C-alpha positions in Angstrom: 27.1 9.3 -2.2 25.2 5.9 -1.8 21.9 5.5 0.0 21.5 1.9 1.1 19.7 2.3 4.5 17.9 4.8 6.7 21.0 6.3 8.2 22.5 7.0 4.9 19.2 8.6 3.7 19.2 10.8 6.7 22.8 11.8 5.8 21.9 12.5 2.4 19.1 14.7 3.2 21.4 16.7 5.4 24.0 16.8 2.6 21.4 18.0 -0.1 20.1 20.6 2.3 23.7 21.7 3.3 22.5 21.5 7.0 24.2 19.7 9.9 21.6 20.9 12.6 18.5 19.1 11.5 18.9 16.1 13.9 15.5 14.4 14.6 13.7 16.8 12.3 15.0 14.8 9.3 13.2 11.8 10.5 10.0 13.8 10.4 10.7 14.7 6.6 11.0 10.9 6.0 7.9 10.1 7.9 5.8 12.7 5.9 7.4 11.4 2.7 6.3 7.9 3.4 2.8 8.9 3.9 2.9 10.9 0.7 4.5 7.9 -1.2 1.9 5.6 0.2 -0.9 7.6 -1.4 0.7 7.7 -4.8 2.7 4.5 -5.5 1.2 1.3 -6.7 3.9 -1.1 -7.6 3.9 -4.9 -8.2 6.4 -5.2 -5.2 3.4 -4.3 -3.0 1.1 -7.0 -4.2 0.4 -9.8 -1.9 -2.2 -12.7 -1.8 -3.8 -13.8 1.5 -5.9 -16.9 1.8 -8.4 -18.0 4.2 -11.3 -20.3 4.9 -14.3 -18.1 5.3 -17.1 -19.2 7.7 -18.4 -15.8 9.2 -19.8 -12.7 8.0 -16.8 -10.6 9.2 -13.0 -11.4 8.7 -10.1 -9.4 9.8 -7.9 -7.6 7.2 -4.3 -8.5 6.9 -2.1 -6.3 9.1 -0.3 -4.8 6.3 -3.5 -4.2 4.1 -3.7 -0.8 2.2 -5.9 -1.3 -0.9 -7.8 -4.2 -2.5 -6.9 -5.4 -6.0 -9.4 -8.2 -6.1 -11.1 -10.8 -4.1 -12.2 -14.3 -5.2 -14.2 -17.2 -3.9 -12.6 -20.6 -4.8 -15.4 -23.2 -4.9 -16.1 -25.4 -7.9 -14.6 -22.5 -10.0 -13.2 -19.2 -9.2 -15.6 -16.3 -8.9 -14.6 -12.8 -8.4 -16.5 -11.0 -5.5 -17.9 -7.6 -5.9 -16.7 -4.8 -3.8 -19.6 -2.5 -2.6 -19.9 0.4 -0.3 -21.0 0.0 3.2 -24.3 1.6 2.2 -24.6 -0.9 -0.7 -24.0 -3.6 1.8 -26.7 -2.5 4.2 -29.1 -2.1 1.3 -28.7 -5.6 0.1 -28.9 -7.0 3.6 -32.3 -5.0 4.2 -33.7 -6.1 0.9 -33.0 -9.8 1.4 -33.6 -10.2 5.1 -29.9 -10.7 5.6 -30.0 -14.3 4.2 -27.1 -16.8 4.3 -25.7 -18.4 1.3 -22.7 -18.3 -1.1 -21.0 -14.9 -0.7 -21.2 -12.6 -3.7 -20.3 -9.2 -2.3 -18.0 -7.8 0.2 -17.2 -4.3 1.8 -14.4 -2.9 3.8 -16.1 -2.1 7.1 -14.3 -1.0 10.4 -11.1 -2.5 9.4 -12.6 -5.8 8.6 -13.9 -7.5 5.4 -17.7 -8.0 5.5 -19.4 -10.6 3.3 -22.9 -10.9 1.7 -24.7 -13.2 1.8 -23.3 -14.4 5.2 -21.5 -17.7 4.6 -23.7 -20.8 5.0 -20.7 -23.1 5.0 -16.9 -22.7 4.9 -15.5 -21.2 1.7 -12.0 -20.8 0.4 -11.2 -17.2 -0.3 -8.2 -15.3 -1.7 -7.7 -11.6 -1.2 -5.4 -9.7 -3.6 -4.1 -6.5 -2.3 -1.5 -3.8 -2.0 0.3 -3.8 1.2 1.6 -0.8 3.0 5.1 0.2 2.6 6.9 -0.6 5.7 8.3 2.5 7.4 11.9 3.2 7.9 13.4 3.4 11.3 16.4 2.7 13.3 15.3 -0.8 13.8 13.9 -1.2 10.3 16.9 0.5 8.3 15.5 -0.6 4.8 12.6 -1.7 2.6 12.0 -2.8 -0.9 11.3 0.9 -1.9 14.5 2.3 -0.5 16.6 -0.7 -1.8 15.1 -0.2 -5.4 14.3 3.4 -5.7 16.2 5.5 -3.2 15.8 8.7 -5.3 12.2 8.6 -4.5 12.8 8.6 -0.7 15.3 11.4 -1.1 13.4 13.8 -3.2 10.2 13.1 -1.3 11.8 13.8 2.0 13.4 17.2 0.6 9.8 18.2 -0.6 8.7 18.0 3.0 11.8 19.9 4.2 11.0 22.8 2.2 8.0 24.2 4.3 10.1 23.7 7.6 13.1 25.5 6.3 11.1 28.3 4.5 12.8 27.3 1.2 10.2 28.2 -1.3 12.8 28.6 -4.2 13.7 24.8 -4.1 10.5 23.3 -3.5 9.4 23.3 -7.1 12.6 21.5 -8.1 12.3 18.9 -5.3 8.5 18.4 -6.3 9.4 17.9 -10.0 12.0 15.4 -9.1 9.5 13.5 -6.7 6.9 13.4 -9.4 9.2 12.0 -11.9 10.4 9.2 -9.6 6.9 8.3 -8.6 5.8 8.3 -12.2 8.7 5.9 -13.1 8.0 3.6 -10.2 4.4 3.3 -11.3 5.5 2.8 -14.8 8.0 0.1 -13.8 5.1 -1.8 -12.6 2.9 -1.4 -15.5 6.0 -2.7 -17.7 6.2 -5.7 -15.3 2.4 -6.5 -15.6 2.4 -6.5 -19.4 6.0 -7.3 -20.3 5.6 -11.0 -20.8 6.3 -13.2 -17.9 3.9 -13.3 -14.9 4.7 -12.5 -11.4 4.2 -14.6 -8.3 2.4 -13.0 -5.4 3.5 -13.5 -1.8 1.1 -15.8 0.0 0.2 -15.1 3.5 -3.0 -15.7 5.6 -5.5 -13.4 7.1 
């Protein structure tokens, strides 16, 4: 049995469970699996780099943004901006009188990137981040995770089938297989990062 797309994944779920009456419920198993996987997997295939000219206090996050890796300011030299909490940002603004200048800090606020000090001129910035895993659907039948690690999708979906089917006996087995596949995916990323040749990040804009 091969799993190359969304339809084949749903068929594999039915086959592993020996059920032909799940219908749309199998899609819910996949949806829950994707939410679970998103929280646990950090792989180099998710890494992206967005570039923008910054001239305002707030800038929109990329549509597929999930988590920051780092952010840099590219002036005469590349400078790493420091990520702070919303409270830390407010504290700095209050103490300084909310001055303008060269940005040194940023916070994720209301689905935007907030900078401090407020830019006093346009600055070139780069955001390195983990992107969301694009969900599978009838109109989006595959993604990098299913193409590369179909076992993770299958076992994660089976984990979420167990409560629905009241199948307590097999949930430990599915969970162990899921944990093993996720650990392997994260290890794959570490090996790529430290294995010699560098990686190129996809360049987008935000």
